[in-house]
PyMOL Python script that loads the backbone (N, CA, C, O; Angstrom):
from pymol import cmd

cmd.read_pdbstr("""\
ATOM      1  N   ASN A   1       0.059   3.344 -14.225  1.00  0.00           N
ATOM      2  CA  ASN A   1      -2.014   4.668 -13.126  1.00  0.00           C
ATOM      3  C   ASN A   1      -1.649   5.139 -14.917  1.00  0.00           C
ATOM      4  O   ASN A   1      -2.650   5.713 -15.347  1.00  0.00           O
ATOM      5  N   GLY A   2      -0.581   5.054 -15.968  1.00  0.00           N
ATOM      6  CA  GLY A   2       0.132   5.909 -16.868  1.00  0.00           C
ATOM      7  C   GLY A   2       0.997   7.207 -17.037  1.00  0.00           C
ATOM      8  O   GLY A   2       1.286   7.824 -18.062  1.00  0.00           O
ATOM      9  N   LYS A   3       1.281   7.406 -15.892  1.00  0.00           N
ATOM     10  CA  LYS A   3       1.831   8.777 -15.398  1.00  0.00           C
ATOM     11  C   LYS A   3       3.530   7.561 -16.821  1.00  0.00           C
ATOM     12  O   LYS A   3       3.756   6.462 -17.330  1.00  0.00           O
ATOM     13  N   LEU A   4       4.025   8.803 -16.692  1.00  0.00           N
ATOM     14  CA  LEU A   4       5.983   8.499 -18.012  1.00  0.00           C
ATOM     15  C   LEU A   4       7.147   8.663 -16.889  1.00  0.00           C
ATOM     16  O   LEU A   4       7.411   9.770 -16.418  1.00  0.00           O
ATOM     17  N   TYR A   5       7.764   7.581 -16.529  1.00  0.00           N
ATOM     18  CA  TYR A   5       8.602   7.358 -15.779  1.00  0.00           C
ATOM     19  C   TYR A   5      10.033   7.970 -16.166  1.00  0.00           C
ATOM     20  O   TYR A   5      10.069   8.179 -17.378  1.00  0.00           O
ATOM     21  N   PRO A   6      10.817   8.202 -15.738  1.00  0.00           N
ATOM     22  CA  PRO A   6      12.644   8.193 -16.726  1.00  0.00           C
ATOM     23  C   PRO A   6      12.801   6.592 -16.438  1.00  0.00           C
ATOM     24  O   PRO A   6      12.302   5.874 -15.571  1.00  0.00           O
ATOM     25  N   PHE A   7      13.906   6.264 -17.768  1.00  0.00           N
ATOM     26  CA  PHE A   7      14.984   5.231 -17.057  1.00  0.00           C
ATOM     27  C   PHE A   7      14.763   5.332 -15.717  1.00  0.00           C
ATOM     28  O   PHE A   7      14.118   5.953 -14.872  1.00  0.00           O
ATOM     29  N   GLY A   8      15.702   4.314 -15.897  1.00  0.00           N
ATOM     30  CA  GLY A   8      15.230   3.703 -15.127  1.00  0.00           C
ATOM     31  C   GLY A   8      15.044   3.150 -12.740  1.00  0.00           C
ATOM     32  O   GLY A   8      14.021   2.501 -12.524  1.00  0.00           O
ATOM     33  N   HIS A   9      15.620   3.335 -11.887  1.00  0.00           N
ATOM     34  CA  HIS A   9      14.852   2.805 -11.058  1.00  0.00           C
ATOM     35  C   HIS A   9      14.534   4.402 -10.552  1.00  0.00           C
ATOM     36  O   HIS A   9      15.135   5.453 -10.774  1.00  0.00           O
ATOM     37  N   ILE A  10      13.383   4.107  -9.815  1.00  0.00           N
ATOM     38  CA  ILE A  10      12.094   4.672  -9.006  1.00  0.00           C
ATOM     39  C   ILE A  10      12.469   4.107  -7.019  1.00  0.00           C
ATOM     40  O   ILE A  10      11.996   3.076  -6.541  1.00  0.00           O
ATOM     41  N   GLU A  11      13.385   5.096  -6.222  1.00  0.00           N
ATOM     42  CA  GLU A  11      12.460   4.642  -5.330  1.00  0.00           C
ATOM     43  C   GLU A  11      11.102   4.927  -4.779  1.00  0.00           C
ATOM     44  O   GLU A  11      10.533   4.123  -4.041  1.00  0.00           O
ATOM     45  N   ARG A  12      10.829   5.524  -4.965  1.00  0.00           N
ATOM     46  CA  ARG A  12       8.753   5.789  -4.519  1.00  0.00           C
ATOM     47  C   ARG A  12       8.255   6.366  -5.625  1.00  0.00           C
ATOM     48  O   ARG A  12       9.031   6.976  -6.360  1.00  0.00           O
ATOM     49  N   THR A  13       6.509   6.258  -6.029  1.00  0.00           N
ATOM     50  CA  THR A  13       6.444   6.637  -7.028  1.00  0.00           C
ATOM     51  C   THR A  13       4.953   6.887  -6.351  1.00  0.00           C
ATOM     52  O   THR A  13       4.329   5.856  -6.098  1.00  0.00           O
ATOM     53  N   GLU A  14       4.284   8.211  -6.014  1.00  0.00           N
ATOM     54  CA  GLU A  14       3.086   8.449  -5.846  1.00  0.00           C
ATOM     55  C   GLU A  14       2.235   7.351  -5.548  1.00  0.00           C
ATOM     56  O   GLU A  14       1.718   7.630  -4.467  1.00  0.00           O
ATOM     57  N   ASP A  15       1.852   6.339  -5.910  1.00  0.00           N
ATOM     58  CA  ASP A  15       1.056   5.419  -5.835  1.00  0.00           C
ATOM     59  C   ASP A  15       1.782   4.342  -4.667  1.00  0.00           C
ATOM     60  O   ASP A  15       1.014   3.416  -4.407  1.00  0.00           O
ATOM     61  N   CYS A  16       2.701   4.296  -4.142  1.00  0.00           N
ATOM     62  CA  CYS A  16       3.187   3.938  -2.797  1.00  0.00           C
ATOM     63  C   CYS A  16       4.068   2.212  -3.858  1.00  0.00           C
ATOM     64  O   CYS A  16       3.788   1.133  -3.336  1.00  0.00           O
ATOM     65  N   TYR A  17       4.778   2.162  -4.864  1.00  0.00           N
ATOM     66  CA  TYR A  17       5.693   1.753  -5.490  1.00  0.00           C
ATOM     67  C   TYR A  17       6.613   1.325  -5.436  1.00  0.00           C
ATOM     68  O   TYR A  17       6.439   0.778  -4.347  1.00  0.00           O
ATOM     69  N   THR A  18       7.913   0.968  -5.793  1.00  0.00           N
ATOM     70  CA  THR A  18       9.180   0.473  -6.400  1.00  0.00           C
ATOM     71  C   THR A  18       9.310  -0.199  -7.525  1.00  0.00           C
ATOM     72  O   THR A  18       8.927  -1.322  -7.855  1.00  0.00           O
ATOM     73  N   CYS A  19      10.188   1.034  -8.346  1.00  0.00           N
ATOM     74  CA  CYS A  19       9.682   0.479  -9.857  1.00  0.00           C
ATOM     75  C   CYS A  19      11.584   0.334 -11.105  1.00  0.00           C
ATOM     76  O   CYS A  19      12.178   1.391 -11.315  1.00  0.00           O
ATOM     77  N   ASP A  20      11.904  -0.398 -11.431  1.00  0.00           N
ATOM     78  CA  ASP A  20      12.715  -0.974 -11.882  1.00  0.00           C
ATOM     79  C   ASP A  20      12.323   0.007 -14.035  1.00  0.00           C
ATOM     80  O   ASP A  20      11.545  -0.492 -14.849  1.00  0.00           O
ATOM     81  N   CYS A  21      12.829   0.817 -14.191  1.00  0.00           N
ATOM     82  CA  CYS A  21      12.438   1.220 -15.829  1.00  0.00           C
ATOM     83  C   CYS A  21      13.252   1.687 -16.618  1.00  0.00           C
ATOM     84  O   CYS A  21      13.985   2.667 -16.480  1.00  0.00           O
ATOM     85  N   GLY A  22      13.044   0.409 -18.168  1.00  0.00           N
ATOM     86  CA  GLY A  22      13.164  -0.211 -18.774  1.00  0.00           C
ATOM     87  C   GLY A  22      13.672   0.386 -20.381  1.00  0.00           C
ATOM     88  O   GLY A  22      13.007   1.363 -20.724  1.00  0.00           O
ATOM     89  N   LYS A  23      14.533   0.032 -21.202  1.00  0.00           N
ATOM     90  CA  LYS A  23      14.057   0.331 -22.524  1.00  0.00           C
ATOM     91  C   LYS A  23      12.982  -0.544 -22.892  1.00  0.00           C
ATOM     92  O   LYS A  23      12.067  -0.115 -23.595  1.00  0.00           O
ATOM     93  N   GLY A  24      13.012  -2.040 -22.377  1.00  0.00           N
ATOM     94  CA  GLY A  24      11.749  -3.315 -22.922  1.00  0.00           C
ATOM     95  C   GLY A  24      10.045  -2.832 -21.639  1.00  0.00           C
ATOM     96  O   GLY A  24       8.855  -2.623 -21.875  1.00  0.00           O
ATOM     97  N   ALA A  25      10.877  -2.855 -20.390  1.00  0.00           N
ATOM     98  CA  ALA A  25      10.257  -2.955 -19.463  1.00  0.00           C
ATOM     99  C   ALA A  25      10.088  -1.748 -18.351  1.00  0.00           C
ATOM    100  O   ALA A  25      10.787  -0.835 -17.910  1.00  0.00           O
ATOM    101  N   MET A  26       8.330  -2.439 -18.086  1.00  0.00           N
ATOM    102  CA  MET A  26       8.066  -1.401 -16.497  1.00  0.00           C
ATOM    103  C   MET A  26       8.369  -2.287 -15.044  1.00  0.00           C
ATOM    104  O   MET A  26       7.317  -2.802 -14.664  1.00  0.00           O
ATOM    105  N   SER A  27       9.058  -2.471 -14.505  1.00  0.00           N
ATOM    106  CA  SER A  27       8.298  -3.693 -13.717  1.00  0.00           C
ATOM    107  C   SER A  27       8.338  -3.182 -11.808  1.00  0.00           C
ATOM    108  O   SER A  27       9.296  -3.629 -11.178  1.00  0.00           O
ATOM    109  N   CYS A  28       7.513  -2.467 -11.183  1.00  0.00           N
ATOM    110  CA  CYS A  28       6.929  -2.564  -9.704  1.00  0.00           C
ATOM    111  C   CYS A  28       6.717  -3.122  -8.398  1.00  0.00           C
ATOM    112  O   CYS A  28       5.768  -3.906  -8.411  1.00  0.00           O
ATOM    113  N   CYS A  29       6.937  -3.072  -7.945  1.00  0.00           N
ATOM    114  CA  CYS A  29       7.117  -3.594  -6.686  1.00  0.00           C
ATOM    115  C   CYS A  29       6.422  -2.978  -5.220  1.00  0.00           C
ATOM    116  O   CYS A  29       6.986  -2.226  -4.424  1.00  0.00           O
ATOM    117  N   SER A  30       4.961  -3.560  -5.115  1.00  0.00           N
ATOM    118  CA  SER A  30       4.776  -2.679  -3.673  1.00  0.00           C
ATOM    119  C   SER A  30       6.000  -2.552  -2.481  1.00  0.00           C
ATOM    120  O   SER A  30       6.930  -3.344  -2.326  1.00  0.00           O
ATOM    121  N   LEU A  31       5.592  -0.760  -1.328  1.00  0.00           N
ATOM    122  CA  LEU A  31       6.132  -0.575  -0.480  1.00  0.00           C
ATOM    123  C   LEU A  31       4.825  -1.152   0.165  1.00  0.00           C
ATOM    124  O   LEU A  31       5.920  -1.407   0.666  1.00  0.00           O
ATOM    125  N   PHE A  32       3.736  -1.596   0.651  1.00  0.00           N
ATOM    126  CA  PHE A  32       2.563  -1.716   1.974  1.00  0.00           C
ATOM    127  C   PHE A  32       2.745  -3.087   1.919  1.00  0.00           C
ATOM    128  O   PHE A  32       3.341  -3.868   1.179  1.00  0.00           O
ATOM    129  N   HIS A  33       2.096  -3.153   2.862  1.00  0.00           N
ATOM    130  CA  HIS A  33       1.507  -4.772   3.636  1.00  0.00           C
ATOM    131  C   HIS A  33       0.299  -4.383   2.991  1.00  0.00           C
ATOM    132  O   HIS A  33       0.233  -3.291   2.427  1.00  0.00           O
ATOM    133  N   ILE A  34      -0.968  -5.423   3.031  1.00  0.00           N
ATOM    134  CA  ILE A  34      -2.580  -5.515   2.366  1.00  0.00           C
ATOM    135  C   ILE A  34      -2.144  -5.653   4.056  1.00  0.00           C
ATOM    136  O   ILE A  34      -0.983  -5.375   4.354  1.00  0.00           O
ATOM    137  N   PRO A  35      -3.019  -6.048   5.039  1.00  0.00           N
ATOM    138  CA  PRO A  35      -4.341  -7.072   5.834  1.00  0.00           C
ATOM    139  C   PRO A  35      -5.119  -7.361   5.781  1.00  0.00           C
ATOM    140  O   PRO A  35      -6.108  -6.672   5.530  1.00  0.00           O
ATOM    141  N   VAL A  36      -5.100  -8.594   5.999  1.00  0.00           N
ATOM    142  CA  VAL A  36      -5.569  -9.625   5.736  1.00  0.00           C
ATOM    143  C   VAL A  36      -6.551 -10.741   6.522  1.00  0.00           C
ATOM    144  O   VAL A  36      -7.506 -11.446   6.193  1.00  0.00           O
ATOM    145  N   SER A  37      -5.622 -10.454   7.990  1.00  0.00           N
ATOM    146  CA  SER A  37      -6.454 -11.469   8.877  1.00  0.00           C
ATOM    147  C   SER A  37      -7.151 -10.342  10.075  1.00  0.00           C
ATOM    148  O   SER A  37      -6.540  -9.945  11.067  1.00  0.00           O
ATOM    149  N   TYR A  38      -8.548  -9.962   9.706  1.00  0.00           N
ATOM    150  CA  TYR A  38      -8.728  -8.735  10.597  1.00  0.00           C
ATOM    151  C   TYR A  38     -10.172  -8.611  11.293  1.00  0.00           C
ATOM    152  O   TYR A  38     -10.780  -8.589  10.224  1.00  0.00           O
ATOM    153  N   ASP A  39     -11.084  -8.524  12.149  1.00  0.00           N
ATOM    154  CA  ASP A  39     -12.540  -8.268  11.970  1.00  0.00           C
ATOM    155  C   ASP A  39     -13.087  -7.438  11.346  1.00  0.00           C
ATOM    156  O   ASP A  39     -12.970  -6.245  11.625  1.00  0.00           O
ATOM    157  N   LYS A  40     -14.022  -8.008  10.071  1.00  0.00           N
ATOM    158  CA  LYS A  40     -14.477  -7.573   9.006  1.00  0.00           C
ATOM    159  C   LYS A  40     -16.108  -7.145   8.463  1.00  0.00           C
ATOM    160  O   LYS A  40     -16.712  -6.809   7.444  1.00  0.00           O
ATOM    161  N   LYS A  41     -16.417  -7.537  10.539  1.00  0.00           N
ATOM    162  CA  LYS A  41     -17.391  -7.205  10.661  1.00  0.00           C
ATOM    163  C   LYS A  41     -17.182  -5.523  11.355  1.00  0.00           C
ATOM    164  O   LYS A  41     -17.828  -4.778  10.618  1.00  0.00           O
ATOM    165  N   THR A  42     -16.435  -4.603  12.629  1.00  0.00           N
ATOM    166  CA  THR A  42     -15.855  -4.191  13.154  1.00  0.00           C
ATOM    167  C   THR A  42     -15.048  -3.695  13.039  1.00  0.00           C
ATOM    168  O   THR A  42     -14.803  -2.818  13.868  1.00  0.00           O
ATOM    169  N   CYS A  43     -14.244  -3.905  12.087  1.00  0.00           N
ATOM    170  CA  CYS A  43     -13.293  -2.453  11.261  1.00  0.00           C
ATOM    171  C   CYS A  43     -13.069  -2.730  10.290  1.00  0.00           C
ATOM    172  O   CYS A  43     -13.240  -3.715   9.572  1.00  0.00           O
ATOM    173  N   LYS A  44     -12.434  -1.339  10.193  1.00  0.00           N
ATOM    174  CA  LYS A  44     -11.693  -1.053   8.352  1.00  0.00           C
ATOM    175  C   LYS A  44     -10.551  -0.667   7.967  1.00  0.00           C
ATOM    176  O   LYS A  44      -9.745  -0.086   8.693  1.00  0.00           O
ATOM    177  N   VAL A  45     -10.335  -1.024   6.498  1.00  0.00           N
ATOM    178  CA  VAL A  45      -8.995  -0.891   5.878  1.00  0.00           C
ATOM    179  C   VAL A  45      -8.595   0.432   5.381  1.00  0.00           C
ATOM    180  O   VAL A  45      -8.601   0.708   4.181  1.00  0.00           O
ATOM    181  N   VAL A  46      -8.231   1.285   6.348  1.00  0.00           N
ATOM    182  CA  VAL A  46      -7.829   2.666   5.607  1.00  0.00           C
ATOM    183  C   VAL A  46      -5.717   2.909   5.116  1.00  0.00           C
ATOM    184  O   VAL A  46      -4.553   2.721   5.468  1.00  0.00           O
ATOM    185  N   PHE A  47      -6.934   3.614   3.765  1.00  0.00           N
ATOM    186  CA  PHE A  47      -4.700   3.458   3.376  1.00  0.00           C
ATOM    187  C   PHE A  47      -4.261   4.725   4.092  1.00  0.00           C
ATOM    188  O   PHE A  47      -4.927   5.664   4.529  1.00  0.00           O
ATOM    189  N   ASN A  48      -3.136   4.521   4.090  1.00  0.00           N
ATOM    190  CA  ASN A  48      -2.142   6.206   4.664  1.00  0.00           C
ATOM    191  C   ASN A  48      -1.786   6.171   3.525  1.00  0.00           C
ATOM    192  O   ASN A  48      -1.902   5.076   2.974  1.00  0.00           O
ATOM    193  N   LYS A  49      -1.088   7.583   2.527  1.00  0.00           N
ATOM    194  CA  LYS A  49      -0.872   7.123   0.973  1.00  0.00           C
ATOM    195  C   LYS A  49       0.949   8.169   2.008  1.00  0.00           C
ATOM    196  O   LYS A  49       2.034   8.241   1.433  1.00  0.00           O
ATOM    197  N   LYS A  50       0.665   8.861   3.697  1.00  0.00           N
ATOM    198  CA  LYS A  50       2.237   9.216   3.317  1.00  0.00           C
ATOM    199  C   LYS A  50       2.743   8.067   4.281  1.00  0.00           C
ATOM    200  O   LYS A  50       3.348   8.460   5.279  1.00  0.00           O
ATOM    201  N   ARG A  51       2.631   7.128   4.172  1.00  0.00           N
ATOM    202  CA  ARG A  51       3.243   6.024   5.780  1.00  0.00           C
ATOM    203  C   ARG A  51       3.224   5.221   4.326  1.00  0.00           C
ATOM    204  O   ARG A  51       4.427   5.160   4.072  1.00  0.00           O
ATOM    205  N   CYS A  52       2.615   4.653   3.370  1.00  0.00           N
ATOM    206  CA  CYS A  52       2.542   3.996   2.417  1.00  0.00           C
ATOM    207  C   CYS A  52       2.252   2.463   3.555  1.00  0.00           C
ATOM    208  O   CYS A  52       2.866   1.637   4.230  1.00  0.00           O
ATOM    209  N   ASP A  53       0.975   2.835   3.171  1.00  0.00           N
ATOM    210  CA  ASP A  53       0.893   1.304   4.144  1.00  0.00           C
ATOM    211  C   ASP A  53      -0.398   1.677   5.146  1.00  0.00           C
ATOM    212  O   ASP A  53      -0.727   2.863   5.180  1.00  0.00           O
ATOM    213  N   TYR A  54      -1.291   0.525   6.126  1.00  0.00           N
ATOM    214  CA  TYR A  54      -2.894   0.587   5.959  1.00  0.00           C
ATOM    215  C   TYR A  54      -3.057   0.898   7.532  1.00  0.00           C
ATOM    216  O   TYR A  54      -2.369   0.451   8.450  1.00  0.00           O
ATOM    217  N   ASP A  55      -4.044   1.696   7.590  1.00  0.00           N
ATOM    218  CA  ASP A  55      -4.438   1.477   9.006  1.00  0.00           C
ATOM    219  C   ASP A  55      -5.560   0.543   9.300  1.00  0.00           C
ATOM    220  O   ASP A  55      -6.201   0.519   8.250  1.00  0.00           O
ATOM    221  N   VAL A  56      -6.100  -0.181  10.098  1.00  0.00           N
ATOM    222  CA  VAL A  56      -6.592  -1.653  10.293  1.00  0.00           C
ATOM    223  C   VAL A  56      -7.070  -0.362  11.766  1.00  0.00           C
ATOM    224  O   VAL A  56      -6.251   0.235  12.466  1.00  0.00           O
ATOM    225  N   VAL A  57      -8.596  -0.259  11.857  1.00  0.00           N
ATOM    226  CA  VAL A  57      -9.146   0.663  12.580  1.00  0.00           C
ATOM    227  C   VAL A  57     -10.934   0.353  13.420  1.00  0.00           C
ATOM    228  O   VAL A  57     -11.675  -0.041  12.519  1.00  0.00           O
ATOM    229  N   GLN A  58     -11.476   0.406  14.368  1.00  0.00           N
ATOM    230  CA  GLN A  58     -13.155   0.185  14.130  1.00  0.00           C
ATOM    231  C   GLN A  58     -13.732   1.221  13.538  1.00  0.00           C
ATOM    232  O   GLN A  58     -13.380   2.348  13.191  1.00  0.00           O
ATOM    233  N   LYS A  59     -15.100   0.321  13.488  1.00  0.00           N
ATOM    234  CA  LYS A  59     -15.575   1.290  12.088  1.00  0.00           C
ATOM    235  C   LYS A  59     -16.620   1.629  12.745  1.00  0.00           C
ATOM    236  O   LYS A  59     -17.686   1.615  12.131  1.00  0.00           O
ATOM    237  N   ASP A  60     -16.610   2.001  14.070  1.00  0.00           N
ATOM    238  CA  ASP A  60     -17.398   2.940  14.625  1.00  0.00           C
ATOM    239  C   ASP A  60     -16.905   4.180  14.823  1.00  0.00           C
ATOM    240  O   ASP A  60     -17.473   5.228  14.515  1.00  0.00           O
ATOM    241  N   ASP A  61     -15.653   4.044  15.432  1.00  0.00           N
ATOM    242  CA  ASP A  61     -14.335   5.019  15.713  1.00  0.00           C
ATOM    243  C   ASP A  61     -13.781   4.910  15.277  1.00  0.00           C
ATOM    244  O   ASP A  61     -12.948   4.515  16.093  1.00  0.00           O
ATOM    245  N   PRO A  62     -13.232   4.901  14.213  1.00  0.00           N
ATOM    246  CA  PRO A  62     -11.483   5.326  12.957  1.00  0.00           C
ATOM    247  C   PRO A  62     -10.446   5.674  14.227  1.00  0.00           C
ATOM    248  O   PRO A  62      -9.289   5.269  14.109  1.00  0.00           O
ATOM    249  N   SER A  63     -10.756   6.286  15.235  1.00  0.00           N
ATOM    250  CA  SER A  63      -9.194   7.035  16.055  1.00  0.00           C
ATOM    251  C   SER A  63      -8.446   5.791  16.528  1.00  0.00           C
ATOM    252  O   SER A  63      -7.249   5.856  16.809  1.00  0.00           O
ATOM    253  N   LYS A  64      -9.376   4.285  16.648  1.00  0.00           N
ATOM    254  CA  LYS A  64      -9.083   3.503  17.922  1.00  0.00           C
ATOM    255  C   LYS A  64      -8.578   2.728  17.224  1.00  0.00           C
ATOM    256  O   LYS A  64      -9.306   2.586  16.242  1.00  0.00           O
ATOM    257  N   PRO A  65      -7.262   1.796  17.127  1.00  0.00           N
ATOM    258  CA  PRO A  65      -6.748   0.425  15.621  1.00  0.00           C
ATOM    259  C   PRO A  65      -7.458  -0.546  15.962  1.00  0.00           C
ATOM    260  O   PRO A  65      -8.424  -0.478  16.722  1.00  0.00           O
ATOM    261  N   CYS A  66      -6.868  -1.915  15.215  1.00  0.00           N
ATOM    262  CA  CYS A  66      -7.780  -3.167  15.720  1.00  0.00           C
ATOM    263  C   CYS A  66      -7.141  -3.711  14.876  1.00  0.00           C
ATOM    264  O   CYS A  66      -6.862  -3.275  13.759  1.00  0.00           O
ATOM    265  N   PHE A  67      -6.730  -5.167  15.563  1.00  0.00           N
ATOM    266  CA  PHE A  67      -5.410  -6.353  15.489  1.00  0.00           C
ATOM    267  C   PHE A  67      -5.308  -6.974  14.051  1.00  0.00           C
ATOM    268  O   PHE A  67      -6.334  -7.230  13.421  1.00  0.00           O
ATOM    269  N   SER A  68      -4.418  -7.143  13.687  1.00  0.00           N
ATOM    270  CA  SER A  68      -5.164  -7.083  12.141  1.00  0.00           C
ATOM    271  C   SER A  68      -3.082  -7.950  12.016  1.00  0.00           C
ATOM    272  O   SER A  68      -2.063  -7.533  12.565  1.00  0.00           O
ATOM    273  N   GLY A  69      -3.283  -9.303  10.985  1.00  0.00           N
ATOM    274  CA  GLY A  69      -1.982 -10.112  10.897  1.00  0.00           C
ATOM    275  C   GLY A  69      -1.868  -9.487   9.498  1.00  0.00           C
ATOM    276  O   GLY A  69      -2.588  -8.501   9.335  1.00  0.00           O
ATOM    277  N   TYR A  70      -1.316  -9.758   8.742  1.00  0.00           N
ATOM    278  CA  TYR A  70      -0.387  -8.661   7.856  1.00  0.00           C
ATOM    279  C   TYR A  70      -0.188  -9.896   6.529  1.00  0.00           C
ATOM    280  O   TYR A  70      -0.326 -11.073   6.863  1.00  0.00           O
ATOM    281  N   SER A  71       0.201  -9.509   4.746  1.00  0.00           N
ATOM    282  CA  SER A  71       0.370 -10.307   4.362  1.00  0.00           C
ATOM    283  C   SER A  71       1.168  -8.868   2.304  1.00  0.00           C
ATOM    284  O   SER A  71       0.915  -8.096   1.379  1.00  0.00           O
ATOM    285  N   HIS A  72       2.485  -9.975   3.383  1.00  0.00           N
ATOM    286  CA  HIS A  72       3.197  -9.128   1.987  1.00  0.00           C
ATOM    287  C   HIS A  72       2.970  -9.933   0.679  1.00  0.00           C
ATOM    288  O   HIS A  72       3.294 -11.053   0.284  1.00  0.00           O
ATOM    289  N   VAL A  73       2.132  -8.666   0.075  1.00  0.00           N
ATOM    290  CA  VAL A  73       2.093  -8.427  -1.572  1.00  0.00           C
ATOM    291  C   VAL A  73       2.397  -7.792  -2.405  1.00  0.00           C
ATOM    292  O   VAL A  73       2.078  -8.088  -3.556  1.00  0.00           O
TER     293      VAL A  73
END
""", "prot")
cmd.dss("prot")
cmd.show_as("cartoon", "prot")
cmd.util.cbc("prot")
cmd.orient("prot")
């Protein structure tokens, strides 16, 4: 994301990653699961930055959830 981080472990970035930063490299892993199995015709995916997770909701009424399968990415 172009931001500078201190050396060491970063528990959670603003973009919902956990990172380790050393002199030679920085490695990060996502804290969220990406929905992969849901009805794309009637549902949509909305990222919830507070929870670092996705909500799968109905396109016509985003207050109603849709069933989905998740993948660790």
